All heavy atoms as TSV, in Angstrom:
chain	resi	resn	atom	element	x	y	z
A	1	MET	N	N	-12.041	-10.212	5.558
A	1	MET	CA	C	-11.909	-8.762	5.289
A	1	MET	C	C	-10.624	-8.211	5.938
A	1	MET	O	O	-10.233	-8.633	6.989
A	1	MET	CB	C	-13.119	-8.020	5.815
A	1	MET	CG	C	-13.175	-6.629	5.562
A	1	MET	SD	S	-14.741	-5.896	6.013
A	1	MET	CE	C	-14.940	-4.747	4.763
A	2	ALA	N	N	-10.048	-7.308	5.235
A	2	ALA	CA	C	-8.756	-6.764	5.713
A	2	ALA	C	C	-9.039	-5.807	6.882
A	2	ALA	O	O	-10.074	-5.175	6.952
A	2	ALA	CB	C	-8.051	-5.971	4.604
A	3	THR	N	N	-8.075	-5.571	7.712
A	3	THR	CA	C	-8.213	-4.753	8.880
A	3	THR	C	C	-7.196	-3.601	8.871
A	3	THR	O	O	-6.226	-3.667	7.957
A	3	THR	CB	C	-7.987	-5.524	10.192
A	3	THR	OG1	O	-6.712	-6.096	10.298
A	3	THR	CG2	C	-8.963	-6.667	10.295
A	4	LYS	N	N	-7.239	-2.678	9.759
A	4	LYS	CA	C	-6.251	-1.601	9.836
A	4	LYS	C	C	-4.847	-2.225	10.124
A	4	LYS	O	O	-3.870	-1.764	9.606
A	4	LYS	CB	C	-6.617	-0.595	10.917
A	4	LYS	CG	C	-7.716	0.331	10.557
A	4	LYS	CD	C	-7.865	1.323	11.649
A	4	LYS	CE	C	-8.967	2.333	11.267
A	4	LYS	NZ	N	-9.079	3.400	12.313
A	5	LYS	N	N	-4.875	-3.320	10.927
A	5	LYS	CA	C	-3.572	-3.958	11.211
A	5	LYS	C	C	-2.987	-4.586	10.016
A	5	LYS	O	O	-1.778	-4.367	9.724
A	5	LYS	CB	C	-3.893	-5.077	12.266
A	5	LYS	CG	C	-2.575	-5.772	12.686
A	5	LYS	CD	C	-2.907	-6.921	13.717
A	5	LYS	CE	C	-1.648	-7.633	14.057
A	5	LYS	NZ	N	-1.947	-8.706	15.063
A	6	ASP	N	N	-3.788	-5.118	9.071
A	6	ASP	CA	C	-3.253	-5.618	7.817
A	6	ASP	C	C	-2.647	-4.508	6.965
A	6	ASP	O	O	-1.599	-4.670	6.338
A	6	ASP	CB	C	-4.355	-6.307	6.985
A	6	ASP	CG	C	-4.873	-7.530	7.724
A	6	ASP	OD1	O	-4.131	-8.206	8.485
A	6	ASP	OD2	O	-6.113	-7.844	7.552
A	7	THR	N	N	-3.309	-3.338	6.957
A	7	THR	CA	C	-2.832	-2.224	6.230
A	7	THR	C	C	-1.444	-1.728	6.796
A	7	THR	O	O	-0.546	-1.495	6.018
A	7	THR	CB	C	-3.843	-1.052	6.277
A	7	THR	OG1	O	-5.052	-1.522	5.765
A	7	THR	CG2	C	-3.353	0.125	5.471
A	8	ARG	N	N	-1.369	-1.671	8.134
A	8	ARG	CA	C	-0.079	-1.210	8.762
A	8	ARG	C	C	1.015	-2.197	8.448
A	8	ARG	O	O	2.172	-1.768	8.180
A	8	ARG	CB	C	-0.305	-1.081	10.269
A	8	ARG	CG	C	-1.080	0.166	10.656
A	8	ARG	CD	C	-1.022	0.423	12.145
A	8	ARG	NE	N	-1.390	-0.714	12.959
A	8	ARG	CZ	C	-2.619	-0.915	13.495
A	8	ARG	NH1	N	-3.593	-0.046	13.213
A	8	ARG	NH2	N	-2.884	-1.985	14.238
A	9	GLN	N	N	0.720	-3.479	8.476
A	9	GLN	CA	C	1.714	-4.473	8.185
A	9	GLN	C	C	2.127	-4.393	6.718
A	9	GLN	O	O	3.402	-4.501	6.441
A	9	GLN	CB	C	1.218	-5.903	8.426
A	9	GLN	CG	C	1.050	-6.216	9.885
A	9	GLN	CD	C	0.341	-7.559	10.108
A	9	GLN	OE1	O	-0.241	-8.135	9.245
A	9	GLN	NE2	N	0.439	-8.050	11.368
A	10	LEU	N	N	1.327	-4.152	5.824
A	10	LEU	CA	C	1.621	-3.981	4.414
A	10	LEU	C	C	2.558	-2.762	4.279
A	10	LEU	O	O	3.611	-2.842	3.502
A	10	LEU	CB	C	0.371	-3.835	3.591
A	10	LEU	CG	C	0.608	-3.535	2.094
A	10	LEU	CD1	C	1.436	-4.666	1.401
A	10	LEU	CD2	C	-0.697	-3.376	1.356
A	11	ILE	N	N	2.214	-1.613	4.901
A	11	ILE	CA	C	3.037	-0.462	4.809
A	11	ILE	C	C	4.449	-0.736	5.288
A	11	ILE	O	O	5.435	-0.283	4.626
A	11	ILE	CB	C	2.367	0.768	5.568
A	11	ILE	CG1	C	1.111	1.142	4.817
A	11	ILE	CG2	C	3.337	1.901	5.707
A	11	ILE	CD1	C	0.263	2.114	5.626
A	12	LYS	N	N	4.606	-1.493	6.401
A	12	LYS	CA	C	5.950	-1.762	6.894
A	12	LYS	C	C	6.689	-2.615	5.880
A	12	LYS	O	O	7.917	-2.349	5.662
A	12	LYS	CB	C	5.834	-2.505	8.209
A	12	LYS	CG	C	5.452	-1.634	9.386
A	12	LYS	CD	C	5.438	-2.441	10.668
A	12	LYS	CE	C	5.002	-1.574	11.836
A	12	LYS	NZ	N	4.982	-2.300	13.114
A	13	LYS	N	N	6.045	-3.598	5.275
A	13	LYS	CA	C	6.707	-4.399	4.216
A	13	LYS	C	C	7.148	-3.583	3.037
A	13	LYS	O	O	8.228	-3.752	2.493
A	13	LYS	CB	C	5.817	-5.570	3.803
A	13	LYS	CG	C	5.656	-6.620	4.869
A	13	LYS	CD	C	4.731	-7.712	4.354
A	13	LYS	CE	C	4.478	-8.753	5.369
A	13	LYS	NZ	N	3.505	-9.808	4.887
A	14	LEU	N	N	6.213	-2.675	2.660
A	14	LEU	CA	C	6.530	-1.805	1.476
A	14	LEU	C	C	7.760	-0.948	1.755
A	14	LEU	O	O	8.677	-0.832	0.917
A	14	LEU	CB	C	5.343	-0.915	1.133
A	14	LEU	CG	C	4.179	-1.591	0.421
A	14	LEU	CD1	C	2.933	-0.668	0.531
A	14	LEU	CD2	C	4.535	-1.972	-0.954
A	15	GLU	N	N	7.824	-0.358	2.963
A	15	GLU	CA	C	8.940	0.511	3.285
A	15	GLU	C	C	10.230	-0.241	3.415
A	15	GLU	O	O	11.251	0.248	3.015
A	15	GLU	CB	C	8.617	1.241	4.633
A	15	GLU	CG	C	7.529	2.329	4.447
A	15	GLU	CD	C	7.140	2.959	5.751
A	15	GLU	OE1	O	7.294	2.414	6.845
A	15	GLU	OE2	O	6.558	4.044	5.673
A	16	LYS	N	N	10.197	-1.513	3.899
A	16	LYS	CA	C	11.420	-2.312	3.926
A	16	LYS	C	C	12.018	-2.628	2.574
A	16	LYS	O	O	13.204	-2.821	2.364
A	16	LYS	CB	C	11.146	-3.644	4.638
A	16	LYS	CG	C	11.059	-3.515	6.163
A	16	LYS	CD	C	10.935	-4.878	6.790
A	16	LYS	CE	C	10.921	-4.800	8.294
A	16	LYS	NZ	N	10.761	-6.137	8.885
A	17	GLN	N	N	11.098	-2.621	1.554
A	17	GLN	CA	C	11.496	-2.966	0.199
A	17	GLN	C	C	11.777	-1.704	-0.605
A	17	GLN	O	O	11.845	-1.741	-1.855
A	17	GLN	CB	C	10.452	-3.849	-0.503
A	17	GLN	CG	C	10.353	-5.197	0.186
A	17	GLN	CD	C	9.419	-6.112	-0.527
A	17	GLN	OE1	O	9.246	-6.031	-1.795
A	17	GLN	NE2	N	8.781	-7.018	0.230
A	18	GLY	N	N	11.878	-0.512	0.021
A	18	GLY	CA	C	12.240	0.670	-0.687
A	18	GLY	C	C	11.188	1.529	-1.207
A	18	GLY	O	O	11.388	2.543	-1.933
A	19	PHE	N	N	9.892	1.245	-0.893
A	19	PHE	CA	C	8.799	2.077	-1.271
A	19	PHE	C	C	8.681	3.215	-0.268
A	19	PHE	O	O	8.968	3.038	0.897
A	19	PHE	CB	C	7.448	1.287	-1.251
A	19	PHE	CG	C	7.347	0.319	-2.429
A	19	PHE	CD1	C	7.925	-0.916	-2.362
A	19	PHE	CD2	C	6.566	0.604	-3.504
A	19	PHE	CE1	C	7.916	-1.859	-3.375
A	19	PHE	CE2	C	6.466	-0.303	-4.592
A	19	PHE	CZ	C	7.115	-1.515	-4.506
A	20	ASP	N	N	8.183	4.377	-0.762
A	20	ASP	CA	C	7.870	5.499	0.176
A	20	ASP	C	C	6.459	5.565	0.317
A	20	ASP	O	O	5.663	5.623	-0.635
A	20	ASP	CB	C	8.484	6.787	-0.456
A	20	ASP	CG	C	10.049	6.784	-0.508
A	20	ASP	OD1	O	10.633	6.414	0.465
A	20	ASP	OD2	O	10.539	7.125	-1.631
A	21	VAL	N	N	5.940	5.680	1.573
A	21	VAL	CA	C	4.546	5.760	1.898
A	21	VAL	C	C	4.316	7.033	2.678
A	21	VAL	O	O	4.932	7.266	3.761
A	21	VAL	CB	C	4.088	4.521	2.657
A	21	VAL	CG1	C	2.539	4.620	2.897
A	21	VAL	CG2	C	4.393	3.259	1.930
A	22	THR	N	N	3.466	7.881	2.163
A	22	THR	CA	C	3.133	9.137	2.856
A	22	THR	C	C	1.606	9.244	3.013
A	22	THR	O	O	0.903	8.595	2.278
A	22	THR	CB	C	3.655	10.381	2.082
A	22	THR	OG1	O	2.976	10.336	0.768
A	22	THR	CG2	C	5.104	10.352	1.912
A	23	MET	N	N	1.156	9.971	4.044
A	23	MET	CA	C	-0.277	10.146	4.307
A	23	MET	C	C	-0.637	11.533	3.794
A	23	MET	O	O	0.009	12.579	3.973
A	23	MET	CB	C	-0.530	10.122	5.746
A	23	MET	CG	C	-1.914	10.444	6.188
A	23	MET	SD	S	-3.168	9.261	5.645
A	23	MET	CE	C	-3.181	8.210	7.050
A	24	ARG	N	N	-1.752	11.573	3.033
A	24	ARG	CA	C	-2.280	12.834	2.533
A	24	ARG	C	C	-3.858	12.698	2.404
A	24	ARG	O	O	-4.295	11.761	1.716
A	24	ARG	CB	C	-1.671	13.190	1.203
A	24	ARG	CG	C	-2.133	14.516	0.676
A	24	ARG	CD	C	-1.377	14.902	-0.542
A	24	ARG	NE	N	-1.883	16.163	-1.081
A	24	ARG	CZ	C	-1.557	16.714	-2.221
A	24	ARG	NH1	N	-0.743	16.050	-3.024
A	24	ARG	NH2	N	-2.112	17.799	-2.609
A	25	ASN	N	N	-4.482	13.602	3.071
A	25	ASN	CA	C	-6.014	13.622	3.015
A	25	ASN	C	C	-6.612	12.302	3.379
A	25	ASN	O	O	-7.603	11.863	2.756
A	25	ASN	CB	C	-6.447	14.048	1.603
A	25	ASN	CG	C	-6.046	15.426	1.224
A	25	ASN	OD1	O	-5.906	16.295	2.126
A	25	ASN	ND2	N	-5.817	15.675	-0.046
A	26	GLY	N	N	-6.051	11.607	4.371
A	26	GLY	CA	C	-6.659	10.400	4.845
A	26	GLY	C	C	-6.354	9.156	3.995
A	26	GLY	O	O	-6.894	8.084	4.300
A	27	HIS	N	N	-5.439	9.322	3.052
A	27	HIS	CA	C	-5.096	8.176	2.212
A	27	HIS	C	C	-3.583	8.153	2.154
A	27	HIS	O	O	-2.877	9.112	2.205
A	27	HIS	CB	C	-5.624	8.366	0.798
A	27	HIS	CG	C	-7.086	8.278	0.699
A	27	HIS	ND1	N	-7.895	9.326	1.068
A	27	HIS	CD2	C	-7.939	7.267	0.309
A	27	HIS	CE1	C	-9.140	8.970	0.867
A	27	HIS	NE2	N	-9.180	7.714	0.473
A	28	TYR	N	N	-3.084	6.896	2.020
A	28	TYR	CA	C	-1.640	6.647	1.832
A	28	TYR	C	C	-1.311	6.727	0.384
A	28	TYR	O	O	-1.986	6.156	-0.471
A	28	TYR	CB	C	-1.190	5.249	2.359
A	28	TYR	CG	C	-1.405	5.092	3.862
A	28	TYR	CD1	C	-2.404	4.348	4.411
A	28	TYR	CD2	C	-0.519	5.721	4.741
A	28	TYR	CE1	C	-2.604	4.225	5.760
A	28	TYR	CE2	C	-0.646	5.569	6.136
A	28	TYR	CZ	C	-1.684	4.822	6.608
A	28	TYR	OH	O	-1.858	4.678	7.962
A	29	ARG	N	N	-0.212	7.511	0.088
A	29	ARG	CA	C	0.299	7.605	-1.282
A	29	ARG	C	C	1.575	6.794	-1.307
A	29	ARG	O	O	2.465	7.030	-0.493
A	29	ARG	CB	C	0.519	9.034	-1.661
A	29	ARG	CG	C	-0.775	9.886	-1.646
A	29	ARG	CD	C	-0.535	11.340	-1.784
A	29	ARG	NE	N	0.262	11.674	-2.994
A	29	ARG	CZ	C	-0.209	11.940	-4.231
A	29	ARG	NH1	N	-1.487	11.920	-4.438
A	29	ARG	NH2	N	0.665	12.181	-5.188
A	30	VAL	N	N	1.658	5.877	-2.262
A	30	VAL	CA	C	2.804	4.984	-2.355
A	30	VAL	C	C	3.612	5.359	-3.613
A	30	VAL	O	O	3.091	5.456	-4.720
A	30	VAL	CB	C	2.269	3.523	-2.454
A	30	VAL	CG1	C	3.505	2.583	-2.476
A	30	VAL	CG2	C	1.382	3.201	-1.239
A	31	PHE	N	N	4.942	5.446	-3.337
A	31	PHE	CA	C	5.888	5.747	-4.404
A	31	PHE	C	C	7.072	4.716	-4.400
A	31	PHE	O	O	7.388	4.225	-3.348
A	31	PHE	CB	C	6.492	7.114	-4.151
A	31	PHE	CG	C	5.565	8.284	-4.184
A	31	PHE	CD1	C	4.863	8.610	-3.028
A	31	PHE	CD2	C	5.297	8.999	-5.333
A	31	PHE	CE1	C	3.916	9.695	-3.009
A	31	PHE	CE2	C	4.432	10.014	-5.406
A	31	PHE	CZ	C	3.744	10.419	-4.214
A	32	LYS	N	N	7.584	4.489	-5.532
A	32	LYS	CA	C	8.785	3.622	-5.690
A	32	LYS	C	C	9.747	4.418	-6.496
A	32	LYS	O	O	9.530	4.799	-7.647
A	32	LYS	CB	C	8.387	2.307	-6.388
A	32	LYS	CG	C	9.544	1.416	-6.674
A	32	LYS	CD	C	10.128	0.857	-5.418
A	32	LYS	CE	C	11.255	-0.203	-5.729
A	32	LYS	NZ	N	11.842	-0.711	-4.545
A	33	ASP	N	N	10.916	4.666	-5.932
A	33	ASP	CA	C	11.988	5.409	-6.623
A	33	ASP	C	C	11.497	6.764	-7.142
A	33	ASP	O	O	11.775	7.166	-8.222
A	33	ASP	CB	C	12.553	4.628	-7.764
A	33	ASP	CG	C	13.206	3.305	-7.303
A	33	ASP	OD1	O	13.733	3.333	-6.134
A	33	ASP	OD2	O	13.157	2.349	-8.014
A	34	GLY	N	N	10.643	7.468	-6.323
A	34	GLY	CA	C	10.105	8.775	-6.730
A	34	GLY	C	C	8.968	8.741	-7.683
A	34	GLY	O	O	8.442	9.808	-8.025
A	35	VAL	N	N	8.576	7.552	-8.134
A	35	VAL	CA	C	7.446	7.441	-9.094
A	35	VAL	C	C	6.196	6.990	-8.346
A	35	VAL	O	O	6.248	6.011	-7.624
A	35	VAL	CB	C	7.803	6.438	-10.215
A	35	VAL	CG1	C	6.690	6.245	-11.186
A	35	VAL	CG2	C	9.077	6.800	-10.955
A	36	PHE	N	N	5.101	7.715	-8.594
A	36	PHE	CA	C	3.860	7.377	-7.954
A	36	PHE	C	C	3.391	5.978	-8.365
A	36	PHE	O	O	3.358	5.713	-9.561
A	36	PHE	CB	C	2.817	8.418	-8.322
A	36	PHE	CG	C	1.365	8.138	-7.760
A	36	PHE	CD1	C	1.146	8.300	-6.447
A	36	PHE	CD2	C	0.425	7.712	-8.659
A	36	PHE	CE1	C	-0.116	8.072	-5.948
A	36	PHE	CE2	C	-0.841	7.468	-8.196
A	36	PHE	CZ	C	-1.070	7.577	-6.829
A	37	VAL	N	N	2.915	5.171	-7.406
A	37	VAL	CA	C	2.442	3.847	-7.690
A	37	VAL	C	C	0.931	3.756	-7.576
A	37	VAL	O	O	0.208	3.417	-8.489
A	37	VAL	CB	C	3.074	2.757	-6.854
A	37	VAL	CG1	C	2.546	1.367	-7.067
A	37	VAL	CG2	C	4.597	2.845	-6.996
A	38	GLN	N	N	0.385	4.119	-6.415
A	38	GLN	CA	C	-1.068	4.030	-6.130
A	38	GLN	C	C	-1.401	4.757	-4.842
A	38	GLN	O	O	-0.593	4.961	-3.934
A	38	GLN	CB	C	-1.451	2.557	-5.958
A	38	GLN	CG	C	-2.949	2.342	-5.804
A	38	GLN	CD	C	-3.261	0.898	-5.606
A	38	GLN	OE1	O	-2.433	0.092	-5.296
A	38	GLN	NE2	N	-4.566	0.570	-5.734
A	39	VAL	N	N	-2.719	5.081	-4.706
A	39	VAL	CA	C	-3.283	5.626	-3.488
A	39	VAL	C	C	-3.929	4.490	-2.746
A	39	VAL	O	O	-4.678	3.741	-3.415
A	39	VAL	CB	C	-4.304	6.730	-3.795
A	39	VAL	CG1	C	-4.976	7.149	-2.501
A	39	VAL	CG2	C	-3.631	7.958	-4.414
A	40	MET	N	N	-3.650	4.339	-1.503
A	40	MET	CA	C	-4.287	3.273	-0.712
A	40	MET	C	C	-5.068	3.931	0.428
A	40	MET	O	O	-4.512	4.774	1.132
A	40	MET	CB	C	-3.210	2.379	-0.138
A	40	MET	CG	C	-3.720	1.255	0.680
A	40	MET	SD	S	-2.503	0.044	1.205
A	40	MET	CE	C	-1.242	0.989	1.991
A	41	PRO	N	N	-6.314	3.585	0.635
A	41	PRO	CA	C	-7.066	4.190	1.722
A	41	PRO	C	C	-6.521	3.759	3.079
A	41	PRO	O	O	-5.934	2.665	3.204
A	41	PRO	CB	C	-8.506	3.689	1.577
A	41	PRO	CG	C	-8.476	2.561	0.699
A	41	PRO	CD	C	-7.155	2.718	-0.157
A	42	SER	N	N	-6.618	4.609	4.121
A	42	SER	CA	C	-6.078	4.241	5.372
A	42	SER	C	C	-6.927	3.231	6.144
A	42	SER	O	O	-6.468	2.589	7.043
A	42	SER	CB	C	-5.943	5.578	6.254
A	42	SER	OG	O	-7.195	6.153	6.404
A	43	THR	N	N	-8.181	3.104	5.751
A	43	THR	CA	C	-9.048	2.058	6.315
A	43	THR	C	C	-9.619	1.215	5.210
A	43	THR	O	O	-10.022	1.736	4.161
A	43	THR	CB	C	-10.195	2.708	7.120
A	43	THR	OG1	O	-10.950	3.535	6.232
A	43	THR	CG2	C	-9.727	3.485	8.298
A	44	PRO	N	N	-9.547	-0.130	5.294
A	44	PRO	CA	C	-10.077	-0.991	4.287
A	44	PRO	C	C	-11.538	-0.835	4.117
A	44	PRO	O	O	-12.272	-0.853	5.132
A	44	PRO	CB	C	-9.654	-2.393	4.749
A	44	PRO	CG	C	-9.398	-2.237	6.186
A	44	PRO	CD	C	-9.018	-0.873	6.504
A	45	SER	N	N	-12.032	-0.835	2.919
A	45	SER	CA	C	-13.475	-0.637	2.709
A	45	SER	C	C	-14.175	-1.873	2.094
A	45	SER	O	O	-15.352	-2.009	2.249
A	45	SER	CB	C	-13.740	0.571	1.837
A	45	SER	OG	O	-13.096	0.264	0.478
A	46	ASP	N	N	-13.423	-2.728	1.492
A	46	ASP	CA	C	-14.025	-3.949	0.963
A	46	ASP	C	C	-13.013	-5.097	1.046
A	46	ASP	O	O	-11.831	-4.902	1.285
A	46	ASP	CB	C	-14.530	-3.738	-0.457
A	46	ASP	CG	C	-13.484	-3.482	-1.445
A	46	ASP	OD1	O	-12.483	-4.237	-1.505
A	46	ASP	OD2	O	-13.580	-2.524	-2.237
A	47	SER	N	N	-13.524	-6.300	0.755
A	47	SER	CA	C	-12.646	-7.477	0.960
A	47	SER	C	C	-11.584	-7.556	-0.089
A	47	SER	O	O	-10.510	-8.230	0.134
A	47	SER	CB	C	-13.522	-8.681	0.957
A	47	SER	OG	O	-14.231	-8.824	-0.318
A	48	ARG	N	N	-11.696	-7.028	-1.293
A	48	ARG	CA	C	-10.762	-7.121	-2.354
A	48	ARG	C	C	-9.807	-5.908	-2.364
A	48	ARG	O	O	-8.789	-5.973	-3.078
A	48	ARG	CB	C	-11.480	-7.153	-3.694
A	48	ARG	CG	C	-12.249	-8.329	-3.943
A	48	ARG	CD	C	-11.415	-9.603	-4.301
A	48	ARG	NE	N	-10.316	-9.326	-5.246
A	48	ARG	CZ	C	-9.264	-10.043	-5.321
A	48	ARG	NH1	N	-9.185	-11.151	-4.644
A	48	ARG	NH2	N	-8.350	-9.820	-6.224
A	49	GLY	N	N	-10.049	-4.864	-1.612
A	49	GLY	CA	C	-9.241	-3.631	-1.697
A	49	GLY	C	C	-7.788	-3.844	-1.416
A	49	GLY	O	O	-6.890	-3.420	-2.223
A	50	LEU	N	N	-7.431	-4.557	-0.403
A	50	LEU	CA	C	-6.050	-4.783	-0.027
A	50	LEU	C	C	-5.372	-5.746	-1.085
A	50	LEU	O	O	-4.216	-5.524	-1.446
A	50	LEU	CB	C	-5.952	-5.301	1.395
A	50	LEU	CG	C	-4.540	-5.170	2.042
A	50	LEU	CD1	C	-4.081	-3.711	2.068
A	50	LEU	CD2	C	-4.575	-5.759	3.424
A	51	LYS	N	N	-6.106	-6.727	-1.507
A	51	LYS	CA	C	-5.593	-7.662	-2.492
A	51	LYS	C	C	-5.292	-7.019	-3.781
A	51	LYS	O	O	-4.297	-7.236	-4.424
A	51	LYS	CB	C	-6.542	-8.866	-2.666
A	51	LYS	CG	C	-6.635	-9.778	-1.491
A	51	LYS	CD	C	-7.648	-10.880	-1.722
A	51	LYS	CE	C	-7.719	-11.764	-0.466
A	51	LYS	NZ	N	-8.631	-12.869	-0.673
A	52	ASN	N	N	-6.199	-6.082	-4.171
A	52	ASN	CA	C	-5.949	-5.290	-5.396
A	52	ASN	C	C	-4.748	-4.395	-5.289
A	52	ASN	O	O	-3.965	-4.243	-6.221
A	52	ASN	CB	C	-7.215	-4.495	-5.714
A	52	ASN	CG	C	-8.373	-5.343	-6.206
A	52	ASN	OD1	O	-8.211	-6.512	-6.660
A	52	ASN	ND2	N	-9.574	-4.842	-6.071
A	53	ALA	N	N	-4.545	-3.811	-4.130
A	53	ALA	CA	C	-3.425	-2.970	-3.891
A	53	ALA	C	C	-2.176	-3.692	-4.021
A	53	ALA	O	O	-1.177	-3.301	-4.557
A	53	ALA	CB	C	-3.570	-2.254	-2.546
A	54	ILE	N	N	-2.143	-4.858	-3.340
A	54	ILE	CA	C	-0.949	-5.768	-3.375
A	54	ILE	C	C	-0.597	-6.148	-4.793
A	54	ILE	O	O	0.568	-6.153	-5.160
A	54	ILE	CB	C	-1.099	-6.985	-2.420
A	54	ILE	CG1	C	-1.165	-6.574	-0.977
A	54	ILE	CG2	C	-0.013	-7.996	-2.688
A	54	ILE	CD1	C	-1.571	-7.617	-0.061
A	55	ALA	N	N	-1.599	-6.449	-5.632
A	55	ALA	CA	C	-1.377	-6.792	-6.981
A	55	ALA	C	C	-0.713	-5.636	-7.781
A	55	ALA	O	O	0.225	-5.835	-8.524
A	55	ALA	CB	C	-2.632	-7.172	-7.731
A	56	CYS	N	N	-1.150	-4.428	-7.515
A	56	CYS	CA	C	-0.500	-3.275	-8.121
A	56	CYS	C	C	0.922	-3.031	-7.650
A	56	CYS	O	O	1.807	-2.751	-8.437
A	56	CYS	CB	C	-1.322	-2.018	-7.728
A	56	CYS	SG	S	-0.685	-0.496	-8.527
A	57	TYR	N	N	1.216	-3.296	-6.354
A	57	TYR	CA	C	2.563	-3.115	-5.818
A	57	TYR	C	C	3.443	-4.232	-6.409
A	57	TYR	O	O	4.617	-3.961	-6.588
A	57	TYR	CB	C	2.535	-3.191	-4.293
A	57	TYR	CG	C	1.631	-2.114	-3.677
A	57	TYR	CD1	C	0.924	-2.392	-2.559
A	57	TYR	CD2	C	1.521	-0.879	-4.257
A	57	TYR	CE1	C	0.127	-1.436	-1.991
A	57	TYR	CE2	C	0.719	0.126	-3.719
A	57	TYR	CZ	C	-0.040	-0.171	-2.569
A	57	TYR	OH	O	-0.831	0.804	-2.068
A	58	LYS	N	N	2.926	-5.403	-6.655
A	58	LYS	CA	C	3.752	-6.508	-7.199
A	58	LYS	C	C	4.253	-6.037	-8.610
A	58	LYS	O	O	5.359	-6.298	-8.978
A	58	LYS	CB	C	2.928	-7.790	-7.373
A	58	LYS	CG	C	2.814	-8.526	-6.041
A	58	LYS	CD	C	1.954	-9.792	-6.341
A	58	LYS	CE	C	1.778	-10.657	-5.101
A	58	LYS	NZ	N	0.983	-11.870	-5.451
A	59	ARG	N	N	3.350	-5.376	-9.339
A	59	ARG	CA	C	3.733	-4.968	-10.733
A	59	ARG	C	C	4.797	-3.888	-10.619
A	59	ARG	O	O	5.592	-3.670	-11.568
A	59	ARG	CB	C	2.519	-4.406	-11.435
A	59	ARG	CG	C	1.501	-5.517	-11.868
A	59	ARG	CD	C	0.492	-4.960	-12.783
A	59	ARG	NE	N	-0.506	-4.071	-12.156
A	59	ARG	CZ	C	-1.550	-4.465	-11.483
A	59	ARG	NH1	N	-1.842	-5.788	-11.324
A	59	ARG	NH2	N	-2.358	-3.564	-10.967
A	60	ALA	N	N	4.931	-3.186	-9.472
A	60	ALA	CA	C	5.956	-2.200	-9.298
A	60	ALA	C	C	7.202	-2.744	-8.600
A	60	ALA	O	O	8.135	-2.018	-8.273
A	60	ALA	CB	C	5.399	-1.057	-8.378
A	61	GLY	N	N	7.204	-4.098	-8.365
A	61	GLY	CA	C	8.428	-4.730	-7.815
A	61	GLY	C	C	8.313	-5.215	-6.419
A	61	GLY	O	O	9.271	-5.736	-5.811
A	62	PHE	N	N	7.165	-5.165	-5.732
A	62	PHE	CA	C	6.963	-5.613	-4.316
A	62	PHE	C	C	6.962	-7.137	-4.335
A	62	PHE	O	O	6.325	-7.808	-5.190
A	62	PHE	CB	C	5.634	-5.028	-3.847
A	62	PHE	CG	C	5.249	-5.548	-2.480
A	62	PHE	CD1	C	6.015	-5.128	-1.412
A	62	PHE	CD2	C	4.163	-6.242	-2.255
A	62	PHE	CE1	C	5.686	-5.535	-0.123
A	62	PHE	CE2	C	3.793	-6.648	-0.974
A	62	PHE	CZ	C	4.544	-6.346	0.093
A	63	LYS	N	N	7.641	-7.647	-3.327
A	63	LYS	CA	C	7.666	-9.086	-3.039
A	63	LYS	C	C	7.001	-9.342	-1.734
A	63	LYS	O	O	7.497	-9.057	-0.670
A	63	LYS	CB	C	9.122	-9.609	-3.002
A	63	LYS	CG	C	9.979	-9.288	-4.140
A	63	LYS	CD	C	9.730	-10.199	-5.273
A	63	LYS	CE	C	10.750	-10.045	-6.397
A	63	LYS	NZ	N	10.326	-9.353	-7.505
A	64	PRO	N	N	5.731	-9.913	-1.754
A	64	PRO	CA	C	5.050	-10.088	-0.482
A	64	PRO	C	C	5.615	-11.157	0.458
A	64	PRO	O	O	6.352	-12.014	0.074
A	64	PRO	CB	C	3.595	-10.510	-0.944
A	64	PRO	CG	C	3.722	-10.919	-2.348
A	64	PRO	CD	C	5.025	-10.334	-2.904
């Protein structure tokens, strides 16, 4: 299961690759070049949540 630490590490990697991550209402909003990509919860709720988010970011150009 993913942890808050995994979420923070993912956010750092996203920001290094040019994604913008902002916090709003307890959730992270992820943008690439000003275009909305996905909302990511600040705390992981299930075992697939972070993996599903990474898959979405890959489609937007993220290299894990």
